[in-house]
FIZA-111897 format. One record per residue (C-alpha): x, y negated, z. Coordinates in pm, whole numbers, m for minus. Layout:
N
ATOM,X,Y,Z
...
END
This chain:
69
ATOM,1228,m8931,2116
ATOM,1304,m9004,2476
ATOM,1072,m8898,2755
ATOM,968,m9262,2795
ATOM,881,m9284,2425
ATOM,672,m8967,2452
ATOM,487,m9114,2750
ATOM,415,m9433,2554
ATOM,325,m9252,2232
ATOM,m31,m9234,2104
ATOM,38,m8904,1926
ATOM,m179,m8613,2033
ATOM,73,m8358,1905
ATOM,452,m8359,1898
ATOM,683,m8185,1654
ATOM,986,m7986,1759
ATOM,1205,m8268,1625
ATOM,1036,m8506,1872
ATOM,1164,m8315,2175
ATOM,1486,m8151,2050
ATOM,1767,m8197,2143
ATOM,1710,m8513,2352
ATOM,1468,m8350,2597
ATOM,1460,m7977,2521
ATOM,1817,m7845,2491
ATOM,1820,m7679,2149
ATOM,1786,m7778,1787
ATOM,1438,m7815,1633
ATOM,1483,m7517,1399
ATOM,1564,m7286,1690
ATOM,1258,m7398,1884
ATOM,1044,m7349,1573
ATOM,1177,m6994,1532
ATOM,1119,m6912,1900
ATOM,764,m7048,1881
ATOM,684,m6841,1573
ATOM,837,m6520,1709
ATOM,727,m6541,2072
ATOM,526,m6849,2166
ATOM,438,m6691,2502
ATOM,803,m6715,2603
ATOM,794,m7096,2593
ATOM,707,m7286,2913
ATOM,455,m7508,2730
ATOM,180,m7437,2475
ATOM,238,m7464,2101
ATOM,13,m7466,1798
ATOM,141,m7296,1484
ATOM,m10,m7404,1153
ATOM,164,m7241,862
ATOM,528,m7337,877
ATOM,471,m7620,1127
ATOM,486,m7601,1504
ATOM,304,m7862,1711
ATOM,327,m7923,2085
ATOM,35,m8088,2266
ATOM,185,m8409,2408
ATOM,m10,m8414,2735
ATOM,60,m8045,2806
ATOM,431,m8101,2737
ATOM,440,m8402,2969
ATOM,258,m8205,3239
ATOM,519,m7928,3208
ATOM,802,m8183,3225
ATOM,652,m8328,3544
ATOM,604,m7984,3699
ATOM,225,m7994,3689
ATOM,31,m7671,3653
ATOM,m199,m7634,3349
END
């Protein structure tokens, strides 16, 4: 997805494949691994449910725009 598509999306949560590699410069599998090993090292919040990693869309957009949580 592009940043514009994320802005226009109605999704509450994004998947790693929604932001990688177009917006976040890595592949989705790498971001999933980082989130599962050390989610605190990411600059935006993530939700881990089993093998899936979700990113709150609004929080991600706020981070992209430089807004504080």
